[in-house]
N, C-alpha and C positions, 0 to 999 in steps of 0.2 A: 486781180480784178476786179476794180472797181469805178462807179461813177459820180464825180461833183458835178451839185448845179448848186442854182441860186430855186429852192424850192417853195412852192406857192402853197401854204397852209391855206384850205377853199374851209375848214371851218372856223381859225379865227381868223379870214379877211385881208392876212402878215403873207410876204415874202422871207425865209429864211434864209440868210446865205453858204454856203461851201457844207450845203448839208452832203452827207454822204450817202449813196446809195448802194449794197451791196445784193446782189443776189444768194439769197439762205439757202430754196430749195429748187430743184428741178426734178420733174418727176415726165415722165409723157407713156403716151397709150399708142403700144404698135400694130394697132389692131387695123385690119389695113383701112386705108378710106382714096380715094378716084386722087388728093393732093400732097399725099405724105404722109409723114407722121404728126400727131397731135403733141409739145408739149409744151406743159403748166410751167409754173417760172413764181416766186414769192422774192419781190425784191421787201429788204430789209430797210428805213432811213433812217442815221445815225445824223443830228446834230454837225460834227466833223468826223472828217477819221478819228482822231484824236480819241476822240468819244466811242470811235469802235474799239482802237484798239484797247481805249482802257477798260474797256470789259461794260461801261453803259449800255443799259437797256438802250430799243430802240424806242424812237418815239411813234412809230407809225411803217406800214406797211403796206402792199399793193401786190392783186397775182393780177399772172398776162398768162395766157395764152397763144403761144404761135406753129407753126406749122415747119420743122427739123427740113431743111433742105439737102436733102441728098442727092443733089444733082451739082452743087457745087467743091470741084474737088478740096478748095483750099482750103473750105470750113466746114464740110460733109463732117467731120468727124470730131467736129469743139462747135461739141452743144451748149456746152458755155458761152460760148462769141458770138454762139447765132441768137442765145437767149437778150447778152447784151444789145448785139447790134438791132435787134425787136424791142428794146427797150428804148432805144435812141431817139425812135419813131415815133411813141407814144405821147400823147401831149401833158404835155408838162416835165417830160427829159429832155424837145427833140435837141435844146442847147447847150445841156449838159454833157461835160470835156472826162475821156479816158481819167484815170488816176491809180 
């Protein structure tokens, strides 16, 4: 699972087409909190899917935090899916498509 999108590179002021966004790391903090379990994940950005498959290094990445939804029976055990769903709500990723 990954996302594909036209990615706006803020430092260069350009939009890169067909960027491949792949979650590379996920960790969680299972300490009790009123809302659920805190999940931290890191997204690596590649110029396209072929670059990732060919072993090229990512050109960038970002980290995010979400709360694990343990109340939804369909996705509560799929931590990775929940992270991708959260990522698609973040600035710059709202138009991303599943890859």
